[in-house]
CHARMM-style PDB file with segment names, atoms N, HN, CA, C and O in Angstrom:
ATOM      1  N   MET     1     -53.449 -13.121  -2.972  1.00  0.00      PROA
ATOM      2  CA  MET     1     -52.446 -13.856  -3.681  1.00  0.00      PROA
ATOM      3  C   MET     1     -53.060 -14.861  -4.643  1.00  0.00      PROA
ATOM      4  O   MET     1     -52.433 -15.246  -5.630  1.00  0.00      PROA
ATOM      5  N   PHE     2     -54.256 -15.275  -4.364  1.00  0.00      PROA
ATOM      6  HN  PHE     2     -54.765 -14.962  -3.562  1.00  0.00      PROA
ATOM      7  CA  PHE     2     -54.893 -16.267  -5.216  1.00  0.00      PROA
ATOM      8  C   PHE     2     -56.145 -15.739  -5.913  1.00  0.00      PROA
ATOM      9  O   PHE     2     -56.983 -16.528  -6.351  1.00  0.00      PROA
ATOM     10  N   THR     3     -56.283 -14.428  -6.020  1.00  0.00      PROA
ATOM     11  HN  THR     3     -55.603 -13.788  -5.664  1.00  0.00      PROA
ATOM     12  CA  THR     3     -57.494 -13.860  -6.609  1.00  0.00      PROA
ATOM     13  C   THR     3     -57.692 -14.343  -8.038  1.00  0.00      PROA
ATOM     14  O   THR     3     -58.776 -14.803  -8.395  1.00  0.00      PROA
ATOM     15  N   ARG     4     -56.671 -14.243  -8.840  1.00  0.00      PROA
ATOM     16  HN  ARG     4     -55.790 -13.869  -8.549  1.00  0.00      PROA
ATOM     17  CA  ARG     4     -56.790 -14.658 -10.244  1.00  0.00      PROA
ATOM     18  C   ARG     4     -57.021 -16.168 -10.370  1.00  0.00      PROA
ATOM     19  O   ARG     4     -57.794 -16.615 -11.217  1.00  0.00      PROA
ATOM     20  N   PHE     5     -56.355 -16.933  -9.534  1.00  0.00      PROA
ATOM     21  HN  PHE     5     -55.727 -16.570  -8.846  1.00  0.00      PROA
ATOM     22  CA  PHE     5     -56.516 -18.391  -9.581  1.00  0.00      PROA
ATOM     23  C   PHE     5     -57.959 -18.790  -9.280  1.00  0.00      PROA
ATOM     24  O   PHE     5     -58.563 -19.564 -10.024  1.00  0.00      PROA
ATOM     25  N   PHE     6     -58.507 -18.262  -8.193  1.00  0.00      PROA
ATOM     26  HN  PHE     6     -58.017 -17.633  -7.589  1.00  0.00      PROA
ATOM     27  CA  PHE     6     -59.867 -18.630  -7.824  1.00  0.00      PROA
ATOM     28  C   PHE     6     -60.903 -18.038  -8.765  1.00  0.00      PROA
ATOM     29  O   PHE     6     -61.945 -18.651  -8.996  1.00  0.00      PROA
ATOM     30  N   ALA     7     -60.639 -16.863  -9.310  1.00  0.00      PROA
ATOM     31  HN  ALA     7     -59.793 -16.364  -9.123  1.00  0.00      PROA
ATOM     32  CA  ALA     7     -61.554 -16.294 -10.300  1.00  0.00      PROA
ATOM     33  C   ALA     7     -61.585 -17.154 -11.554  1.00  0.00      PROA
ATOM     34  O   ALA     7     -62.647 -17.341 -12.148  1.00  0.00      PROA
ATOM     35  N   ALA     8     -60.444 -17.674 -11.963  1.00  0.00      PROA
ATOM     36  HN  ALA     8     -59.581 -17.522 -11.481  1.00  0.00      PROA
ATOM     37  CA  ALA     8     -60.401 -18.571 -13.115  1.00  0.00      PROA
ATOM     38  C   ALA     8     -61.144 -19.875 -12.814  1.00  0.00      PROA
ATOM     39  O   ALA     8     -61.853 -20.398 -13.673  1.00  0.00      PROA
ATOM     40  N   ALA     9     -60.982 -20.394 -11.607  1.00  0.00      PROA
ATOM     41  HN  ALA     9     -60.405 -19.969 -10.910  1.00  0.00      PROA
ATOM     42  CA  ALA     9     -61.688 -21.619 -11.226  1.00  0.00      PROA
ATOM     43  C   ALA     9     -63.197 -21.402 -11.215  1.00  0.00      PROA
ATOM     44  O   ALA     9     -63.949 -22.262 -11.673  1.00  0.00      PROA
ATOM     45  N   VAL    10     -63.642 -20.271 -10.700  1.00  0.00      PROA
ATOM     46  HN  VAL    10     -63.031 -19.572 -10.327  1.00  0.00      PROA
ATOM     47  CA  VAL    10     -65.076 -19.963 -10.677  1.00  0.00      PROA
ATOM     48  C   VAL    10     -65.602 -19.771 -12.091  1.00  0.00      PROA
ATOM     49  O   VAL    10     -66.715 -20.204 -12.391  1.00  0.00      PROA
ATOM     50  N   SER    11     -64.840 -19.140 -12.961  1.00  0.00      PROA
ATOM     51  HN  SER    11     -63.936 -18.788 -12.718  1.00  0.00      PROA
ATOM     52  CA  SER    11     -65.324 -18.943 -14.330  1.00  0.00      PROA
ATOM     53  C   SER    11     -65.435 -20.267 -15.081  1.00  0.00      PROA
ATOM     54  O   SER    11     -66.334 -20.435 -15.905  1.00  0.00      PROA
ATOM     55  N   ILE    12     -64.540 -21.199 -14.809  1.00  0.00      PROA
ATOM     56  HN  ILE    12     -63.810 -21.063 -14.140  1.00  0.00      PROA
ATOM     57  CA  ILE    12     -64.646 -22.533 -15.422  1.00  0.00      PROA
ATOM     58  C   ILE    12     -65.894 -23.246 -14.908  1.00  0.00      PROA
ATOM     59  O   ILE    12     -66.621 -23.872 -15.679  1.00  0.00      PROA
ATOM     60  N   GLU    13     -66.136 -23.147 -13.613  1.00  0.00      PROA
ATOM     61  HN  GLU    13     -65.546 -22.639 -12.987  1.00  0.00      PROA
ATOM     62  CA  GLU    13     -67.340 -23.760 -13.029  1.00  0.00      PROA
ATOM     63  C   GLU    13     -68.614 -23.144 -13.613  1.00  0.00      PROA
ATOM     64  O   GLU    13     -69.566 -23.863 -13.918  1.00  0.00      PROA
ATOM     65  N   MET    14     -68.635 -21.836 -13.766  1.00  0.00      PROA
ATOM     66  HN  MET    14     -67.862 -21.252 -13.518  1.00  0.00      PROA
ATOM     67  CA  MET    14     -69.818 -21.172 -14.319  1.00  0.00      PROA
ATOM     68  C   MET    14     -70.008 -21.509 -15.796  1.00  0.00      PROA
ATOM     69  O   MET    14     -71.141 -21.581 -16.272  1.00  0.00      PROA
ATOM     70  N   ALA    15     -68.911 -21.715 -16.525  1.00  0.00      PROA
ATOM     71  HN  ALA    15     -67.991 -21.657 -16.139  1.00  0.00      PROA
ATOM     72  CA  ALA    15     -69.030 -22.139 -17.923  1.00  0.00      PROA
ATOM     73  C   ALA    15     -69.654 -23.530 -17.997  1.00  0.00      PROA
ATOM     74  O   ALA    15     -70.514 -23.786 -18.839  1.00  0.00      PROA
ATOM     75  N   TYR    16     -69.220 -24.423 -17.116  1.00  0.00      PROA
ATOM     76  HN  TYR    16     -68.521 -24.215 -16.432  1.00  0.00      PROA
ATOM     77  CA  TYR    16     -69.821 -25.753 -17.059  1.00  0.00      PROA
ATOM     78  C   TYR    16     -71.314 -25.660 -16.759  1.00  0.00      PROA
ATOM     79  O   TYR    16     -72.132 -26.286 -17.433  1.00  0.00      PROA
ATOM     80  N   LEU    17     -71.661 -24.875 -15.742  1.00  0.00      PROA
ATOM     81  HN  LEU    17     -70.997 -24.367 -15.193  1.00  0.00      PROA
ATOM     82  CA  LEU    17     -73.069 -24.749 -15.377  1.00  0.00      PROA
ATOM     83  C   LEU    17     -73.890 -24.139 -16.509  1.00  0.00      PROA
ATOM     84  O   LEU    17     -75.009 -24.576 -16.778  1.00  0.00      PROA
ATOM     85  N   THR    18     -73.330 -23.132 -17.169  1.00  0.00      PROA
ATOM     86  HN  THR    18     -72.421 -22.777 -16.950  1.00  0.00      PROA
ATOM     87  CA  THR    18     -74.057 -22.474 -18.251  1.00  0.00      PROA
ATOM     88  C   THR    18     -74.356 -23.447 -19.380  1.00  0.00      PROA
ATOM     89  O   THR    18     -75.506 -23.584 -19.796  1.00  0.00      PROA
ATOM     90  N   PHE    19     -73.330 -24.120 -19.875  1.00  0.00      PROA
ATOM     91  HN  PHE    19     -72.395 -24.009 -19.537  1.00  0.00      PROA
ATOM     92  CA  PHE    19     -73.502 -24.918 -21.088  1.00  0.00      PROA
ATOM     93  C   PHE    19     -74.022 -26.323 -20.851  1.00  0.00      PROA
ATOM     94  O   PHE    19     -74.635 -26.901 -21.748  1.00  0.00      PROA
ATOM     95  N   VAL    20     -73.801 -26.892 -19.678  1.00  0.00      PROA
ATOM     96  HN  VAL    20     -73.303 -26.423 -18.949  1.00  0.00      PROA
ATOM     97  CA  VAL    20     -74.246 -28.264 -19.423  1.00  0.00      PROA
ATOM     98  C   VAL    20     -75.576 -28.291 -18.671  1.00  0.00      PROA
ATOM     99  O   VAL    20     -76.473 -29.058 -19.022  1.00  0.00      PROA
ATOM    100  N   GLN    21     -75.705 -27.461 -17.646  1.00  0.00      PROA
ATOM    101  HN  GLN    21     -74.977 -26.837 -17.361  1.00  0.00      PROA
ATOM    102  CA  GLN    21     -76.884 -27.540 -16.792  1.00  0.00      PROA
ATOM    103  C   GLN    21     -78.047 -26.660 -17.265  1.00  0.00      PROA
ATOM    104  O   GLN    21     -79.196 -27.103 -17.262  1.00  0.00      PROA
ATOM    105  N   TYR    22     -77.758 -25.419 -17.671  1.00  0.00      PROA
ATOM    106  HN  TYR    22     -76.825 -25.060 -17.673  1.00  0.00      PROA
ATOM    107  CA  TYR    22     -78.825 -24.453 -17.899  1.00  0.00      PROA
ATOM    108  C   TYR    22     -79.114 -24.142 -19.364  1.00  0.00      PROA
ATOM    109  O   TYR    22     -80.129 -23.504 -19.643  1.00  0.00      PROA
ATOM    110  N   TRP    23     -78.295 -24.548 -20.294  1.00  0.00      PROA
ATOM    111  HN  TRP    23     -77.470 -25.066 -20.067  1.00  0.00      PROA
ATOM    112  CA  TRP    23     -78.435 -24.161 -21.695  1.00  0.00      PROA
ATOM    113  C   TRP    23     -79.774 -24.593 -22.289  1.00  0.00      PROA
ATOM    114  O   TRP    23     -80.371 -23.840 -23.058  1.00  0.00      PROA
ATOM    115  N   ALA    24     -80.246 -25.762 -21.955  1.00  0.00      PROA
ATOM    116  HN  ALA    24     -79.761 -26.374 -21.330  1.00  0.00      PROA
ATOM    117  CA  ALA    24     -81.482 -26.284 -22.539  1.00  0.00      PROA
ATOM    118  C   ALA    24     -82.719 -25.521 -22.063  1.00  0.00      PROA
ATOM    119  O   ALA    24     -83.766 -25.586 -22.707  1.00  0.00      PROA
ATOM    120  N   LYS    25     -82.613 -24.803 -20.949  1.00  0.00      PROA
ATOM    121  HN  LYS    25     -81.762 -24.750 -20.426  1.00  0.00      PROA
ATOM    122  CA  LYS    25     -83.761 -24.089 -20.401  1.00  0.00      PROA
ATOM    123  C   LYS    25     -83.935 -22.701 -20.990  1.00  0.00      PROA
ATOM    124  O   LYS    25     -84.935 -22.039 -20.712  1.00  0.00      PROA
ATOM    125  N   GLY    26     -82.995 -22.248 -21.790  1.00  0.00      PROA
ATOM    126  HN  GLY    26     -82.183 -22.786 -22.016  1.00  0.00      PROA
ATOM    127  CA  GLY    26     -83.108 -20.951 -22.438  1.00  0.00      PROA
ATOM    128  C   GLY    26     -82.338 -19.861 -21.716  1.00  0.00      PROA
ATOM    129  O   GLY    26     -81.621 -20.117 -20.749  1.00  0.00      PROA
ATOM    130  N   TYR    27     -82.503 -18.631 -22.210  1.00  0.00      PROA
ATOM    131  HN  TYR    27     -83.086 -18.424 -22.995  1.00  0.00      PROA
ATOM    132  CA  TYR    27     -81.705 -17.511 -21.726  1.00  0.00      PROA
ATOM    133  C   TYR    27     -82.230 -16.893 -20.433  1.00  0.00      PROA
ATOM    134  O   TYR    27     -81.443 -16.586 -19.538  1.00  0.00      PROA
ATOM    135  N   GLY    28     -83.524 -16.707 -20.321  1.00  0.00      PROA
ATOM    136  HN  GLY    28     -84.164 -16.956 -21.048  1.00  0.00      PROA
ATOM    137  CA  GLY    28     -84.102 -15.940 -19.227  1.00  0.00      PROA
ATOM    138  C   GLY    28     -83.922 -16.566 -17.860  1.00  0.00      PROA
ATOM    139  O   GLY    28     -84.103 -17.773 -17.697  1.00  0.00      PROA
ATOM    140  N   TRP    29     -83.567 -15.754 -16.876  1.00  0.00      PROA
ATOM    141  HN  TRP    29     -83.419 -14.774 -17.008  1.00  0.00      PROA
ATOM    142  CA  TRP    29     -83.349 -16.267 -15.524  1.00  0.00      PROA
ATOM    143  C   TRP    29     -84.663 -16.613 -14.843  1.00  0.00      PROA
ATOM    144  O   TRP    29     -84.670 -17.402 -13.898  1.00  0.00      PROA
ATOM    145  N   ARG    30     -85.766 -16.050 -15.293  1.00  0.00      PROA
ATOM    146  HN  ARG    30     -85.760 -15.409 -16.060  1.00  0.00      PROA
ATOM    147  CA  ARG    30     -87.060 -16.367 -14.685  1.00  0.00      PROA
ATOM    148  C   ARG    30     -87.526 -17.782 -15.022  1.00  0.00      PROA
ATOM    149  O   ARG    30     -88.362 -18.344 -14.314  1.00  0.00      PROA
ATOM    150  N   THR    31     -87.004 -18.347 -16.073  1.00  0.00      PROA
ATOM    151  HN  THR    31     -86.325 -17.891 -16.649  1.00  0.00      PROA
ATOM    152  CA  THR    31     -87.339 -19.724 -16.443  1.00  0.00      PROA
ATOM    153  C   THR    31     -86.187 -20.669 -16.135  1.00  0.00      PROA
ATOM    154  O   THR    31     -86.019 -21.690 -16.803  1.00  0.00      PROA
ATOM    155  N   ASP    32     -85.383 -20.322 -15.108  1.00  0.00      PROA
ATOM    156  HN  ASP    32     -85.520 -19.493 -14.566  1.00  0.00      PROA
ATOM    157  CA  ASP    32     -84.200 -21.098 -14.732  1.00  0.00      PROA
ATOM    158  C   ASP    32     -83.220 -21.232 -15.884  1.00  0.00      PROA
ATOM    159  O   ASP    32     -82.624 -22.291 -16.079  1.00  0.00      PROA
ATOM    160  N   GLY    33     -83.053 -20.156 -16.650  1.00  0.00      PROA
ATOM    161  HN  GLY    33     -83.538 -19.296 -16.492  1.00  0.00      PROA
ATOM    162  CA  GLY    33     -82.124 -20.153 -17.769  1.00  0.00      PROA
ATOM    163  C   GLY    33     -80.715 -19.802 -17.344  1.00  0.00      PROA
ATOM    164  O   GLY    33     -80.400 -19.754 -16.155  1.00  0.00      PROA
ATOM    165  N   TYR    34     -79.871 -19.558 -18.335  1.00  0.00      PROA
ATOM    166  HN  TYR    34     -80.126 -19.597 -19.301  1.00  0.00      PROA
ATOM    167  CA  TYR    34     -78.445 -19.391 -18.083  1.00  0.00      PROA
ATOM    168  C   TYR    34     -77.996 -17.937 -17.960  1.00  0.00      PROA
ATOM    169  O   TYR    34     -76.799 -17.694 -17.804  1.00  0.00      PROA
ATOM    170  N   GLU    35     -78.882 -16.981 -18.022  1.00  0.00      PROA
ATOM    171  HN  GLU    35     -79.854 -17.178 -18.149  1.00  0.00      PROA
ATOM    172  CA  GLU    35     -78.494 -15.573 -18.002  1.00  0.00      PROA
ATOM    173  C   GLU    35     -77.706 -15.203 -16.745  1.00  0.00      PROA
ATOM    174  O   GLU    35     -76.630 -14.614 -16.855  1.00  0.00      PROA
ATOM    175  N   TYR    36     -78.200 -15.524 -15.581  1.00  0.00      PROA
ATOM    176  HN  TYR    36     -79.074 -16.002 -15.492  1.00  0.00      PROA
ATOM    177  CA  TYR    36     -77.577 -15.147 -14.316  1.00  0.00      PROA
ATOM    178  C   TYR    36     -76.248 -15.863 -14.118  1.00  0.00      PROA
ATOM    179  O   TYR    36     -75.273 -15.256 -13.676  1.00  0.00      PROA
ATOM    180  N   VAL    37     -76.208 -17.132 -14.438  1.00  0.00      PROA
ATOM    181  HN  VAL    37     -77.001 -17.625 -14.797  1.00  0.00      PROA
ATOM    182  CA  VAL    37     -74.982 -17.917 -14.272  1.00  0.00      PROA
ATOM    183  C   VAL    37     -73.910 -17.427 -15.233  1.00  0.00      PROA
ATOM    184  O   VAL    37     -72.736 -17.350 -14.873  1.00  0.00      PROA
ATOM    185  N   MET    38     -74.314 -17.096 -16.462  1.00  0.00      PROA
ATOM    186  HN  MET    38     -75.268 -17.159 -16.754  1.00  0.00      PROA
ATOM    187  CA  MET    38     -73.361 -16.591 -17.438  1.00  0.00      PROA
ATOM    188  C   MET    38     -72.801 -15.235 -17.015  1.00  0.00      PROA
ATOM    189  O   MET    38     -71.619 -14.961 -17.221  1.00  0.00      PROA
ATOM    190  N   MET    39     -73.641 -14.387 -16.425  1.00  0.00      PROA
ATOM    191  HN  MET    39     -74.602 -14.609 -16.257  1.00  0.00      PROA
ATOM    192  CA  MET    39     -73.186 -13.084 -15.956  1.00  0.00      PROA
ATOM    193  C   MET    39     -72.096 -13.243 -14.897  1.00  0.00      PROA
ATOM    194  O   MET    39     -71.077 -12.556 -14.966  1.00  0.00      PROA
ATOM    195  N   TRP    40     -72.284 -14.133 -13.921  1.00  0.00      PROA
ATOM    196  HN  TRP    40     -73.112 -14.691 -13.866  1.00  0.00      PROA
ATOM    197  CA  TRP    40     -71.272 -14.341 -12.891  1.00  0.00      PROA
ATOM    198  C   TRP    40     -70.014 -14.968 -13.469  1.00  0.00      PROA
ATOM    199  O   TRP    40     -68.908 -14.666 -13.021  1.00  0.00      PROA
ATOM    200  N   GLY    41     -70.172 -15.834 -14.455  1.00  0.00      PROA
ATOM    201  HN  GLY    41     -71.070 -16.080 -14.819  1.00  0.00      PROA
ATOM    202  CA  GLY    41     -69.012 -16.435 -15.101  1.00  0.00      PROA
ATOM    203  C   GLY    41     -68.179 -15.418 -15.853  1.00  0.00      PROA
ATOM    204  O   GLY    41     -66.949 -15.462 -15.803  1.00  0.00      PROA
ATOM    205  N   MET    42     -68.835 -14.498 -16.551  1.00  0.00      PROA
ATOM    206  HN  MET    42     -69.834 -14.462 -16.591  1.00  0.00      PROA
ATOM    207  CA  MET    42     -68.112 -13.458 -17.278  1.00  0.00      PROA
ATOM    208  C   MET    42     -67.442 -12.480 -16.313  1.00  0.00      PROA
ATOM    209  O   MET    42     -66.339 -12.003 -16.579  1.00  0.00      PROA
ATOM    210  N   LEU    43     -68.097 -12.185 -15.209  1.00  0.00      PROA
ATOM    211  HN  LEU    43     -68.993 -12.573 -14.993  1.00  0.00      PROA
ATOM    212  CA  LEU    43     -67.496 -11.318 -14.201  1.00  0.00      PROA
ATOM    213  C   LEU    43     -66.249 -11.970 -13.594  1.00  0.00      PROA
ATOM    214  O   LEU    43     -65.225 -11.308 -13.421  1.00  0.00      PROA
ATOM    215  N   ALA    44     -66.331 -13.244 -13.275  1.00  0.00      PROA
ATOM    216  HN  ALA    44     -67.162 -13.782 -13.415  1.00  0.00      PROA
ATOM    217  CA  ALA    44     -65.177 -13.959 -12.731  1.00  0.00      PROA
ATOM    218  C   ALA    44     -64.051 -14.036 -13.757  1.00  0.00      PROA
ATOM    219  O   ALA    44     -62.877 -13.948 -13.397  1.00  0.00      PROA
ATOM    220  N   PHE    45     -64.398 -14.199 -15.030  1.00  0.00      PROA
ATOM    221  HN  PHE    45     -65.351 -14.270 -15.323  1.00  0.00      PROA
ATOM    222  CA  PHE    45     -63.393 -14.235 -16.093  1.00  0.00      PROA
ATOM    223  C   PHE    45     -62.683 -12.889 -16.212  1.00  0.00      PROA
ATOM    224  O   PHE    45     -61.469 -12.839 -16.406  1.00  0.00      PROA
ATOM    225  N   ALA    46     -63.436 -11.804 -16.098  1.00  0.00      PROA
ATOM    226  HN  ALA    46     -64.422 -11.844 -15.940  1.00  0.00      PROA
ATOM    227  CA  ALA    46     -62.829 -10.469 -16.152  1.00  0.00      PROA
ATOM    228  C   ALA    46     -61.880 -10.253 -14.977  1.00  0.00      PROA
ATOM    229  O   ALA    46     -60.813  -9.663 -15.146  1.00  0.00      PROA
ATOM    230  N   ILE    47     -62.255 -10.719 -13.801  1.00  0.00      PROA
ATOM    231  HN  ILE    47     -63.122 -11.198 -13.664  1.00  0.00      PROA
ATOM    232  CA  ILE    47     -61.373 -10.598 -12.640  1.00  0.00      PROA
ATOM    233  C   ILE    47     -60.127 -11.463 -12.827  1.00  0.00      PROA
ATOM    234  O   ILE    47     -59.035 -11.072 -12.416  1.00  0.00      PROA
ATOM    235  N   ALA    48     -60.284 -12.625 -13.440  1.00  0.00      PROA
ATOM    236  HN  ALA    48     -61.172 -12.942 -13.774  1.00  0.00      PROA
ATOM    237  CA  ALA    48     -59.135 -13.488 -13.697  1.00  0.00      PROA
ATOM    238  C   ALA    48     -58.156 -12.828 -14.664  1.00  0.00      PROA
ATOM    239  O   ALA    48     -56.944 -13.006 -14.539  1.00  0.00      PROA
ATOM    240  N   LEU    49     -58.670 -12.073 -15.618  1.00  0.00      PROA
ATOM    241  HN  LEU    49     -59.655 -11.927 -15.719  1.00  0.00      PROA
ATOM    242  CA  LEU    49     -57.796 -11.402 -16.568  1.00  0.00      PROA
ATOM    243  C   LEU    49     -57.143 -10.158 -15.985  1.00  0.00      PROA
ATOM    244  O   LEU    49     -55.954  -9.930 -16.211  1.00  0.00      PROA
ATOM    245  N   ARG    50     -57.883  -9.355 -15.247  1.00  0.00      PROA
ATOM    246  HN  ARG    50     -58.848  -9.541 -15.063  1.00  0.00      PROA
ATOM    247  CA  ARG    50     -57.401  -8.055 -14.776  1.00  0.00      PROA
ATOM    248  C   ARG    50     -56.854  -8.066 -13.356  1.00  0.00      PROA
ATOM    249  O   ARG    50     -56.110  -7.159 -12.983  1.00  0.00      PROA
ATOM    250  N   GLY    51     -57.196  -9.050 -12.569  1.00  0.00      PROA
ATOM    251  HN  GLY    51     -57.800  -9.787 -12.872  1.00  0.00      PROA
ATOM    252  CA  GLY    51     -56.759  -9.082 -11.180  1.00  0.00      PROA
ATOM    253  C   GLY    51     -57.808  -8.479 -10.268  1.00  0.00      PROA
ATOM    254  O   GLY    51     -58.888  -8.096 -10.717  1.00  0.00      PROA
ATOM    255  N   GLY    52     -57.494  -8.399  -9.010  1.00  0.00      PROA
ATOM    256  HN  GLY    52     -56.617  -8.711  -8.645  1.00  0.00      PROA
ATOM    257  CA  GLY    52     -58.445  -7.938  -8.012  1.00  0.00      PROA
ATOM    258  C   GLY    52     -58.662  -6.439  -7.972  1.00  0.00      PROA
ATOM    259  O   GLY    52     -59.692  -5.985  -7.475  1.00  0.00      PROA
ATOM    260  N   GLY    53     -57.731  -5.666  -8.476  1.00  0.00      PROA
ATOM    261  HN  GLY    53     -56.894  -6.035  -8.880  1.00  0.00      PROA
ATOM    262  CA  GLY    53     -57.880  -4.219  -8.470  1.00  0.00      PROA
ATOM    263  C   GLY    53     -57.131  -3.567  -7.321  1.00  0.00      PROA
ATOM    264  O   GLY    53     -56.355  -4.215  -6.618  1.00  0.00      PROA
ATOM    265  N   ASN    54     -57.374  -2.275  -7.140  1.00  0.00      PROA
ATOM    266  HN  ASN    54     -58.004  -1.748  -7.711  1.00  0.00      PROA
ATOM    267  CA  ASN    54     -56.636  -1.486  -6.156  1.00  0.00      PROA
ATOM    268  C   ASN    54     -56.940  -1.873  -4.725  1.00  0.00      PROA
ATOM    269  O   ASN    54     -56.086  -1.709  -3.853  1.00  0.00      PROA
ATOM    270  N   TYR    55     -58.125  -2.377  -4.457  1.00  0.00      PROA
ATOM    271  HN  TYR    55     -58.819  -2.510  -5.164  1.00  0.00      PROA
ATOM    272  CA  TYR    55     -58.537  -2.651  -3.090  1.00  0.00      PROA
ATOM    273  C   TYR    55     -58.463  -4.129  -2.728  1.00  0.00      PROA
ATOM    274  O   TYR    55     -59.027  -4.544  -1.716  1.00  0.00      PROA
ATOM    275  N   SER    56     -57.785  -4.916  -3.529  1.00  0.00      PROA
ATOM    276  HN  SER    56     -57.327  -4.578  -4.351  1.00  0.00      PROA
ATOM    277  CA  SER    56     -57.712  -6.353  -3.251  1.00  0.00      PROA
ATOM    278  C   SER    56     -56.634  -6.658  -2.220  1.00  0.00      PROA
ATOM    279  O   SER    56     -55.716  -5.866  -2.009  1.00  0.00      PROA
ATOM    280  N   LEU    57     -56.757  -7.795  -1.595  1.00  0.00      PROA
ATOM    281  HN  LEU    57     -57.502  -8.439  -1.766  1.00  0.00      PROA
ATOM    282  CA  LEU    57     -55.760  -8.249  -0.628  1.00  0.00      PROA
ATOM    283  C   LEU    57     -54.434  -8.524  -1.323  1.00  0.00      PROA
ATOM    284  O   LEU    57     -53.371  -8.325  -0.735  1.00  0.00      PROA
ATOM    285  N   ASP    58     -54.489  -8.981  -2.569  1.00  0.00      PROA
ATOM    286  HN  ASP    58     -55.353  -9.142  -3.047  1.00  0.00      PROA
ATOM    287  CA  ASP    58     -53.262  -9.209  -3.335  1.00  0.00      PROA
ATOM    288  C   ASP    58     -52.434  -7.936  -3.439  1.00  0.00      PROA
ATOM    289  O   ASP    58     -51.217  -7.963  -3.252  1.00  0.00      PROA
ATOM    290  N   ARG    59     -53.082  -6.838  -3.734  1.00  0.00      PROA
ATOM    291  HN  ARG    59     -54.070  -6.815  -3.886  1.00  0.00      PROA
ATOM    292  CA  ARG    59     -52.389  -5.560  -3.884  1.00  0.00      PROA
ATOM    293  C   ARG    59     -51.849  -5.069  -2.546  1.00  0.00      PROA
ATOM    294  O   ARG    59     -50.761  -4.496  -2.485  1.00  0.00      PROA
ATOM    295  N   ALA    60     -52.608  -5.293  -1.477  1.00  0.00      PROA
ATOM    296  HN  ALA    60     -53.492  -5.758  -1.527  1.00  0.00      PROA
ATOM    297  CA  ALA    60     -52.158  -4.856  -0.151  1.00  0.00      PROA
ATOM    298  C   ALA    60     -50.923  -5.640   0.297  1.00  0.00      PROA
ATOM    299  O   ALA    60     -50.016  -5.076   0.909  1.00  0.00      PROA
ATOM    300  N   ILE    61     -50.890  -6.918  -0.003  1.00  0.00      PROA
ATOM    301  HN  ILE    61     -51.627  -7.376  -0.500  1.00  0.00      PROA
ATOM    302  CA  ILE    61     -49.738  -7.747   0.363  1.00  0.00      PROA
ATOM    303  C   ILE    61     -48.555  -7.462  -0.553  1.00  0.00      PROA
ATOM    304  O   ILE    61     -47.402  -7.511  -0.124  1.00  0.00      PROA
ATOM    305  N   GLY    62     -48.848  -7.165  -1.816  1.00  0.00      PROA
ATOM    306  HN  GLY    62     -49.784  -7.126  -2.165  1.00  0.00      PROA
ATOM    307  CA  GLY    62     -47.785  -6.893  -2.768  1.00  0.00      PROA
ATOM    308  C   GLY    62     -47.375  -8.097  -3.572  1.00  0.00      PROA
ATOM    309  O   GLY    62     -46.338  -8.070  -4.235  1.00  0.00      PROA
ATOM    310  N   ARG    63     -48.171  -9.167  -3.531  1.00  0.00      PROA
ATOM    311  HN  ARG    63     -49.014  -9.188  -2.992  1.00  0.00      PROA
ATOM    312  CA  ARG    63     -47.868 -10.388  -4.289  1.00  0.00      PROA
ATOM    313  C   ARG    63     -49.064 -10.762  -5.127  1.00  0.00      PROA
ATOM    314  O   ARG    63     -50.183 -10.846  -4.620  1.00  0.00      PROA
ATOM    315  N   GLU    64     -48.835 -10.987  -6.411  1.00  0.00      PROA
ATOM    316  HN  GLU    64     -47.927 -10.919  -6.823  1.00  0.00      PROA
ATOM    317  CA  GLU    64     -49.880 -11.457  -7.313  1.00  0.00      PROA
ATOM    318  C   GLU    64     -49.363 -12.640  -8.096  1.00  0.00      PROA
ATOM    319  O   GLU    64     -48.162 -12.752  -8.342  1.00  0.00      PROA
ATOM    320  N   LEU    65     -50.253 -13.516  -8.486  1.00  0.00      PROA
ATOM    321  HN  LEU    65     -51.228 -13.425  -8.286  1.00  0.00      PROA
ATOM    322  CA  LEU    65     -49.853 -14.665  -9.317  1.00  0.00      PROA
ATOM    323  C   LEU    65     -49.770 -14.253 -10.754  1.00  0.00      PROA
ATOM    324  OT1 LEU    65     -49.450 -15.074 -11.614  1.00  0.00      PROA
TER     325      LEU     65
END
């Protein structure tokens, strides 16, 4: 029921981490850059837009936000 809500919250958190915490260190994850954090943020954003999918608890319950 809250898949999209929490995915949006995680994507906002990952955007903050990407641009405030890791941006100055560069792109590469081996140098503590923002590549890995940005990947998880984009994945969470995609889930926020599309929902949990066929196997999500939201779909099983029948209620989505």
